[in-house]
C-alpha positions as YAML, in Angstrom:
chain: A
units: angstrom
residues:
- id: 1
  name: UNK
  ca: [-33.97, -9.06, -61.06]
- id: 2
  name: UNK
  ca: [-32.92, -9.33, -64.45]
- id: 3
  name: UNK
  ca: [-30.39, -12.34, -65.20]
- id: 4
  name: UNK
  ca: [-26.80, -11.03, -66.03]
- id: 5
  name: UNK
  ca: [-24.81, -12.60, -69.22]
- id: 6
  name: UNK
  ca: [-22.16, -14.99, -67.69]
- id: 7
  name: UNK
  ca: [-19.76, -13.31, -70.01]
- id: 8
  name: UNK
  ca: [-20.38, -9.91, -68.29]
- id: 9
  name: UNK
  ca: [-19.82, -11.51, -64.76]
- id: 10
  name: UNK
  ca: [-16.85, -13.44, -66.15]
- id: 11
  name: UNK
  ca: [-15.32, -10.17, -67.24]
- id: 12
  name: UNK
  ca: [-15.80, -8.42, -63.94]
- id: 13
  name: UNK
  ca: [-14.56, -11.19, -62.08]
- id: 14
  name: UNK
  ca: [-11.45, -10.83, -63.96]
- id: 15
  name: UNK
  ca: [-11.32, -7.10, -63.55]
- id: 16
  name: UNK
  ca: [-11.80, -7.22, -59.95]
- id: 17
  name: UNK
  ca: [-9.38, -9.89, -59.63]
- id: 18
  name: UNK
  ca: [-6.98, -7.92, -61.17]
- id: 19
  name: UNK
  ca: [-7.07, -4.92, -59.28]
- id: 20
  name: UNK
  ca: [-6.45, -7.35, -55.82]
- id: 21
  name: UNK
  ca: [-3.52, -8.93, -57.83]
- id: 22
  name: UNK
  ca: [-2.00, -5.32, -58.80]
- id: 23
  name: UNK
  ca: [-2.79, -3.85, -55.20]
- id: 24
  name: UNK
  ca: [-0.55, -6.53, -53.78]
- id: 25
  name: UNK
  ca: [2.22, -5.52, -56.03]
- id: 26
  name: UNK
  ca: [1.87, -1.77, -55.84]
- id: 27
  name: UNK
  ca: [0.21, 1.40, -54.58]
- id: 28
  name: UNK
  ca: [-3.39, 1.58, -55.64]
- id: 29
  name: UNK
  ca: [-2.59, 5.24, -56.65]
- id: 30
  name: UNK
  ca: [0.08, 4.10, -59.12]
- id: 31
  name: UNK
  ca: [-2.37, 1.44, -60.72]
- id: 32
  name: UNK
  ca: [-3.52, 2.51, -64.48]
- id: 33
  name: UNK
  ca: [-6.57, 1.43, -66.11]
- id: 34
  name: UNK
  ca: [-3.62, -0.19, -68.83]
- id: 35
  name: UNK
  ca: [-2.29, -2.08, -65.83]
- id: 36
  name: UNK
  ca: [-5.76, -3.48, -65.07]
- id: 37
  name: UNK
  ca: [-6.75, -3.98, -68.79]
- id: 38
  name: UNK
  ca: [-3.26, -5.88, -69.35]
- id: 39
  name: UNK
  ca: [-4.16, -8.08, -66.10]
- id: 40
  name: UNK
  ca: [-7.57, -8.84, -66.80]
- id: 41
  name: UNK
  ca: [-6.85, -9.29, -70.39]
- id: 42
  name: UNK
  ca: [-9.67, -6.93, -71.51]
- id: 43
  name: UNK
  ca: [-9.46, -3.77, -73.30]
- id: 44
  name: UNK
  ca: [-9.15, -0.51, -71.35]
- id: 45
  name: UNK
  ca: [-13.00, 0.33, -73.31]
- id: 46
  name: UNK
  ca: [-14.29, -3.00, -71.53]
- id: 47
  name: UNK
  ca: [-13.24, -1.36, -68.28]
- id: 48
  name: UNK
  ca: [-15.02, 1.79, -68.64]
- id: 49
  name: UNK
  ca: [-18.31, 0.06, -69.74]
- id: 50
  name: UNK
  ca: [-18.43, -1.48, -66.34]
- id: 51
  name: UNK
  ca: [-16.95, 1.34, -64.11]
- id: 52
  name: UNK
  ca: [-16.15, 4.97, -64.18]
- id: 53
  name: UNK
  ca: [-12.51, 4.45, -63.23]
- id: 54
  name: UNK
  ca: [-10.41, 2.62, -60.87]
- id: 55
  name: UNK
  ca: [-11.95, 4.31, -57.86]
- id: 56
  name: UNK
  ca: [-15.01, 3.35, -58.93]
- id: 57
  name: UNK
  ca: [-14.06, -0.15, -59.17]
- id: 58
  name: UNK
  ca: [-12.41, -0.39, -55.96]
- id: 59
  name: UNK
  ca: [-15.77, 1.56, -54.13]
- id: 60
  name: UNK
  ca: [-17.86, -1.22, -55.82]
- id: 61
  name: UNK
  ca: [-15.61, -4.13, -54.76]
- id: 62
  name: UNK
  ca: [-15.58, -2.85, -51.08]
- id: 63
  name: UNK
  ca: [-19.57, -2.08, -51.31]
- id: 64
  name: UNK
  ca: [-20.10, -5.65, -52.46]
- id: 65
  name: UNK
  ca: [-17.98, -7.47, -49.73]
- id: 66
  name: UNK
  ca: [-19.76, -5.11, -47.30]
- id: 67
  name: UNK
  ca: [-22.96, -5.70, -48.41]
- id: 68
  name: UNK
  ca: [-22.22, -9.51, -48.23]
- id: 69
  name: UNK
  ca: [-21.01, -8.99, -44.35]
- id: 70
  name: UNK
  ca: [-24.13, -7.30, -43.98]
- id: 71
  name: UNK
  ca: [-26.47, -9.90, -45.31]
- id: 72
  name: UNK
  ca: [-24.77, -12.68, -43.42]
- id: 73
  name: UNK
  ca: [-25.40, -10.67, -39.99]
- id: 74
  name: UNK
  ca: [-29.28, -10.74, -41.12]
- id: 75
  name: UNK
  ca: [-29.13, -14.05, -41.64]
- id: 76
  name: UNK
  ca: [-27.41, -14.89, -38.29]
- id: 77
  name: UNK
  ca: [-29.59, -12.74, -36.19]
- id: 78
  name: UNK
  ca: [-30.61, -15.77, -34.37]
- id: 79
  name: UNK
  ca: [-27.16, -17.35, -33.90]
- id: 80
  name: UNK
  ca: [-24.87, -16.65, -30.96]
- id: 81
  name: UNK
  ca: [-21.54, -14.78, -31.08]
- id: 82
  name: UNK
  ca: [-19.46, -17.56, -31.92]
- id: 83
  name: UNK
  ca: [-21.41, -19.05, -34.65]
- id: 84
  name: UNK
  ca: [-21.96, -15.56, -36.24]
- id: 85
  name: UNK
  ca: [-18.32, -14.96, -36.14]
- id: 86
  name: UNK
  ca: [-17.58, -18.39, -37.71]
- id: 87
  name: UNK
  ca: [-19.76, -17.46, -40.51]
- id: 88
  name: UNK
  ca: [-17.49, -13.97, -41.39]
- id: 89
  name: UNK
  ca: [-14.12, -15.64, -40.37]
- id: 90
  name: UNK
  ca: [-14.97, -18.38, -43.19]
- id: 91
  name: UNK
  ca: [-15.82, -15.82, -45.67]
- id: 92
  name: UNK
  ca: [-12.50, -13.65, -44.61]
- id: 93
  name: UNK
  ca: [-10.84, -17.11, -45.30]
- id: 94
  name: UNK
  ca: [-12.63, -17.66, -48.84]
- id: 95
  name: UNK
  ca: [-11.46, -14.10, -49.66]
- id: 96
  name: UNK
  ca: [-8.40, -13.75, -48.11]
- id: 97
  name: UNK
  ca: [-6.82, -11.95, -50.94]
- id: 98
  name: UNK
  ca: [-9.41, -9.14, -50.95]
- id: 99
  name: UNK
  ca: [-9.08, -8.78, -47.39]
- id: 100
  name: UNK
  ca: [-5.59, -9.04, -46.72]
- id: 101
  name: UNK
  ca: [-5.17, -5.97, -49.29]
- id: 102
  name: UNK
  ca: [-7.70, -4.18, -47.66]
- id: 103
  name: UNK
  ca: [-6.61, -4.78, -43.89]
- id: 104
  name: UNK
  ca: [-3.09, -5.48, -43.97]
- id: 105
  name: UNK
  ca: [-1.06, -3.79, -46.32]
- id: 106
  name: UNK
  ca: [-1.69, -1.43, -48.91]
- id: 107
  name: UNK
  ca: [-4.80, -1.39, -48.70]
- id: 108
  name: UNK
  ca: [-7.42, 1.21, -48.89]
- id: 109
  name: UNK
  ca: [-8.08, 3.47, -45.62]
- id: 110
  name: UNK
  ca: [-11.77, 3.58, -46.55]
- id: 111
  name: UNK
  ca: [-12.29, -0.13, -46.24]
- id: 112
  name: UNK
  ca: [-11.33, 0.22, -42.61]
- id: 113
  name: UNK
  ca: [-13.69, 2.53, -42.16]
- id: 114
  name: UNK
  ca: [-16.53, 1.27, -43.99]
- id: 115
  name: UNK
  ca: [-15.88, -2.22, -42.01]
- id: 116
  name: UNK
  ca: [-15.92, -0.40, -38.81]
- id: 117
  name: UNK
  ca: [-19.15, 1.38, -39.62]
- id: 118
  name: UNK
  ca: [-20.81, -2.05, -40.34]
- id: 119
  name: UNK
  ca: [-19.57, -3.32, -36.88]
- id: 120
  name: UNK
  ca: [-20.93, -0.29, -35.40]
- id: 121
  name: UNK
  ca: [-24.51, -0.50, -36.94]
- id: 122
  name: UNK
  ca: [-24.71, -4.25, -36.20]
- id: 123
  name: UNK
  ca: [-23.21, -3.81, -32.67]
- id: 124
  name: UNK
  ca: [-25.60, -1.04, -31.59]
- id: 125
  name: UNK
  ca: [-28.78, -3.24, -31.59]
- id: 126
  name: UNK
  ca: [-26.79, -5.64, -29.38]
- id: 127
  name: UNK
  ca: [-25.71, -3.74, -26.61]
- id: 128
  name: UNK
  ca: [-27.56, -3.52, -23.14]
- id: 129
  name: UNK
  ca: [-26.51, -0.76, -21.10]
- id: 130
  name: UNK
  ca: [-29.33, -0.79, -18.70]
- id: 131
  name: UNK
  ca: [-28.50, -3.31, -16.73]
- id: 132
  name: UNK
  ca: [-26.03, -6.38, -16.22]
- id: 133
  name: UNK
  ca: [-22.34, -5.89, -16.54]
- id: 134
  name: UNK
  ca: [-22.55, -2.90, -18.77]
- id: 135
  name: UNK
  ca: [-25.22, -0.59, -16.52]
- id: 136
  name: UNK
  ca: [-24.33, 2.70, -16.57]
- id: 137
  name: UNK
  ca: [-21.79, 2.39, -19.76]
- id: 138
  name: UNK
  ca: [-22.24, 5.05, -22.28]
- id: 139
  name: UNK
  ca: [-23.83, 3.05, -25.12]
- id: 140
  name: UNK
  ca: [-21.68, 4.98, -28.07]
- id: 141
  name: UNK
  ca: [-18.59, 4.38, -26.06]
- id: 142
  name: UNK
  ca: [-19.21, 0.66, -25.57]
- id: 143
  name: UNK
  ca: [-20.15, 0.04, -29.32]
- id: 144
  name: UNK
  ca: [-17.04, 2.12, -30.53]
- id: 145
  name: UNK
  ca: [-14.78, 0.10, -28.23]
- id: 146
  name: UNK
  ca: [-15.97, -3.47, -28.90]
- id: 147
  name: UNK
  ca: [-16.27, -2.62, -32.90]
- id: 148
  name: UNK
  ca: [-12.60, -1.04, -33.11]
- id: 149
  name: UNK
  ca: [-11.40, -4.11, -31.08]
- id: 150
  name: UNK
  ca: [-12.98, -6.34, -33.55]
- id: 151
  name: UNK
  ca: [-11.57, -4.37, -36.75]
- id: 152
  name: UNK
  ca: [-8.07, -4.50, -34.62]
- id: 153
  name: UNK
  ca: [-8.12, -8.13, -34.18]
- id: 154
  name: UNK
  ca: [-9.33, -9.23, -37.40]
- id: 155
  name: UNK
  ca: [-6.43, -6.76, -39.21]
- id: 156
  name: UNK
  ca: [-3.72, -8.56, -36.79]
- id: 157
  name: UNK
  ca: [-5.04, -11.82, -38.10]
- id: 158
  name: UNK
  ca: [-4.53, -10.74, -41.68]
- id: 159
  name: UNK
  ca: [-1.44, -8.45, -41.27]
- id: 160
  name: UNK
  ca: [0.27, -11.81, -39.36]
- id: 161
  name: UNK
  ca: [-0.79, -13.86, -42.15]
- id: 162
  name: UNK
  ca: [-3.69, -15.87, -40.36]
- id: 163
  name: UNK
  ca: [-1.32, -16.96, -37.28]
- id: 164
  name: UNK
  ca: [-4.55, -18.72, -35.99]
- id: 165
  name: UNK
  ca: [-7.03, -21.00, -37.98]
- id: 166
  name: UNK
  ca: [-10.09, -18.95, -39.04]
- id: 167
  name: UNK
  ca: [-12.10, -21.22, -36.84]
- id: 168
  name: UNK
  ca: [-10.09, -20.22, -33.56]
- id: 169
  name: UNK
  ca: [-10.18, -16.64, -34.47]
- id: 170
  name: UNK
  ca: [-14.25, -16.86, -34.43]
- id: 171
  name: UNK
  ca: [-14.27, -18.63, -31.43]
- id: 172
  name: UNK
  ca: [-12.02, -16.12, -29.43]
- id: 173
  name: UNK
  ca: [-14.12, -13.02, -31.45]
- id: 174
  name: UNK
  ca: [-17.11, -14.74, -30.43]
- id: 175
  name: UNK
  ca: [-16.27, -15.29, -26.74]
- id: 176
  name: UNK
  ca: [-14.77, -11.62, -26.23]
- id: 177
  name: UNK
  ca: [-17.98, -10.32, -28.01]
- id: 178
  name: UNK
  ca: [-20.30, -12.40, -25.44]
- id: 179
  name: UNK
  ca: [-18.35, -11.01, -22.72]
- id: 180
  name: UNK
  ca: [-18.29, -7.69, -23.46]
- id: 181
  name: UNK
  ca: [-21.85, -6.85, -25.21]
...
């Protein structure tokens, strides 16, 4: 893979940070390229060098985080649910501004759908409905139930501004996954 110039990375990070900050202040639909340009301290043309428009910027930012979470799932495949969830909650903690905007307030509903789809995709390979506690349950229904509950708890955590530490969230979610999957 080609090495990307540090100046380009720095500019892209400034633009991403700007959109997250602006989303905490106003509705995404009301954010203009000029707002982004002013906040990131770059020209409008520079934004257009990297992104087609603000929707492309948001889509790429969302996909970047979804891809990181997907890679974490791959690297955590041998871990139990608590250890794997701890990796996610640490990532949520490090990227609190982004996730709180996407899940708790004026965020993009698109992100919630992408997050739910990722969980459904990952949990599908984990459920067992031919024996044990989930015997005779419909696999799609079980996966949708558990994934929706997971998203709901994570939303609750962000909406309530982290009422429990991230490691407690991981332990509780991991235990619930273990009981239900």
